[in-house]
N, C-alpha and C positions, 0 to 999 in steps of 0.2 A: 569225199568230204573235196572241195574246191578249194586249189591253192593259187596266188596270186601274187605276184613280185612286179616292181617297177625300177629302172636304174636309171638314174638320172645321167643323161648323155652330156650338153651340151648348153650355153644359153638357157632357154627357158623349157629345153625337148628334154622326153622322158620315152622310156620304150619299156611299154610292159610284157607282159606274156601271164599267163596262167595254169591250169593243168593239161588242157588241151596242147599245149605247147606251142600256139602259135603267136607270133608279137603282133603291138600295135605302137605306132608312133602317138603321142601327146604333145601339144605345144601349150604352152600355159601365157606366151609371151601376147602381148596386143596384136602386133602383126605374124600371125600363124602361121608355122610352116605343115601345120597337122590340125588333127580335132582336139578340140579343150574336152577334159575330161566329161565338164557338163553337154557341151555335143553328142559324146560316145553314148550319155546316158539315155539321151532321146533316140539317137539312134537307136541302142539294145531296148527299147523300147517297140520302134517300129519293125524291128525282127522278132520280137518274140508275138505279138500279136500277128504278123505275116504270120507268120511260122502257123501260129493255132487254126487261124483264119482259112489256108491255104487246106488245112488236112481236115476240116469241117468242110470244107466245097468239097473236097477229094470223098469223104466218106458218103455225103450227099450227093455224089454223083454230080454233082452240077458241074455244067462242063463251060469255065473261064477259063479264057485265055491269058490274062494277063491279071496281076495285082500288084502295085504299089502303095505305099502308106506313106502319108506325110503327115510330121509334127510338127506344132509349133507352141513354145512353150515361154510362160512369164516365170521372173524370177523376183521372190521377196525383192526389198528392199534393204539394204544391210548385208551383216554377216548371222548366218548360216544365208548365202544367197539361195535359198533351194527354189526347188518350181513350185508354185502356186497354182499354176493352171495352165493343162495343157489340152490343145486341141488336135486331135488327130482325123486326118483325113485319109477316109480309101477310097482308092482309084482302081472299078474292077471290069474286065473286058471280057464279053462273052455272053454266052445265054444265061445268065445266073439271075434265079429269081431274087423280086426283091425281097422278098420276106428271108429266104434262102441266106441272102448277105447278111441283111439284118439279124438275123439269129444267131450267124457263125460270129459278127461281131461283140455280141451282146454277150456271149459263151464265152470269147474270149477273155473281156473286160471285168464279167462276174466270175467266171471260176478258175480258168486257164492259164493267164499271162501273171506272172509270178514278177515281173519287173513292172505292170501296171499295179499289182496290188503291193506292191510296196512304195512307191511313186505317192496311190492315193492318198497316204498317212497323212501328204501338204499337200498335195496338188487336185484341184478337181478336173479329173478329167473328162471332156466332152467328145462327139465325133459327127463325123457326115459322113454320106457315101455318096459318090459320083459313079453312075452306070456309064459306059462307055460302050463304041461301038467293037 
């Protein structure tokens, strides 16, 4: 079981920690000093799918040199302002075949990424892949 807790520190800042005992600062003010909770959701999505893609590419012995995943999210008007659309851009460098990269991203989206599976309850998730040198 995973456990998490958040403590208010000051102003609109909070420190959260979970079972792993690592802490993270969040800020809900307009003038942010840290990521907001909804920004952390997008970061979690990027991290979850990046981890899947790296694992799949390694398993396929694809020689990638770098991977970056960027997310852009649109939120609903009013409350709760859930994500309604998210676009992920995968930037990969190295001698990775186009098919291997597409397969890895699809497997992450459709089978492995728990964060993606949760977010797809309210958001349409799309993606694009950019190959670099």
